[in-house]
C-alpha positions in Angstrom: 21.0 1.5 17.3 23.3 4.5 17.2 21.7 7.6 15.8 22.6 8.3 12.1 24.2 11.7 11.7 26.1 13.8 9.2 29.4 15.2 10.4 31.1 17.9 8.2 34.6 18.8 9.2 37.0 21.4 7.8 40.6 20.4 8.4 43.2 23.2 8.2 47.0 23.0 8.1 49.3 21.3 5.6 46.7 18.8 4.4 46.8 19.0 0.6 49.2 17.1 -1.6 50.3 14.9 1.3 47.8 12.0 0.9 45.4 13.3 3.5 42.2 12.6 1.6 43.3 9.1 0.8 44.3 8.5 4.5 40.9 9.9 5.6 39.0 7.5 3.2 41.1 4.5 4.5 40.2 5.4 8.1 36.5 5.8 7.2 36.5 2.4 5.5 38.3 0.8 8.4 35.8 2.2 10.9 33.0 0.7 8.7 29.5 1.9 8.1 30.5 5.4 7.0 29.6 7.1 3.7 30.6 10.5 2.4 33.7 12.1 0.9 36.9 14.1 1.4 37.7 17.0 -0.9 40.3 19.7 -1.3 39.0 23.3 -0.9 40.5 26.2 -2.8 41.7 27.8 0.5 44.0 24.9 1.3 41.7 23.1 3.7 40.2 19.6 3.3 36.5 19.2 3.8 35.3 15.8 5.1 31.7 14.8 5.1 30.8 11.5 6.8 27.4 10.0 7.4 26.7 7.0 9.6 26.4 6.1 13.3 27.3 9.0 15.6 29.9 6.9 17.4 31.7 6.1 14.1 31.6 9.7 13.0 33.1 10.8 16.4 35.8 8.2 16.0 36.7 9.6 12.6 36.7 13.1 13.9 39.1 12.0 16.7 41.4 10.5 14.1 41.4 13.7 12.0 42.5 15.6 15.2 45.0 13.0 16.2 48.7 13.1 15.5 48.9 10.2 13.0 47.6 12.1 9.9 49.7 12.8 6.8 50.9 16.4 6.7 50.2 18.7 9.6 46.7 19.4 11.1 46.5 22.8 12.7 42.8 22.6 13.6 39.5 20.9 12.8 36.1 22.6 12.9 33.0 20.5 12.6 29.2 20.8 12.4 26.7 18.1 13.0 23.4 17.5 11.2 20.8 14.8 10.5 22.0 12.2 7.9 20.6 12.9 4.5 21.8 9.8 2.7 22.6 9.6 -1.0 26.3 8.7 -0.7 27.6 5.4 -2.1 30.7 4.4 -0.2 33.4 7.0 0.8 34.8 9.0 -2.1 37.8 11.2 -2.8 36.7 14.4 -4.6 
């Protein structure tokens, strides 16, 4: 079984008020097995927290960095940690 991890990513660019959080949630649900959330930060970035199999988290990270997102992504910074659990589904905050 793939190791369960927590991936926290901060996405910068024009990613607020363009449907980015909803798009992220849809991709996480399509990948399957991911829980967490996407939320707007006061500085204009979107924070994405995803827990699940490392491979699925890496796939979501690749999608966040890809060219098919709403708005414009200028960069993504991420950190990795051990999954803590406690999320039900994948939420928009």
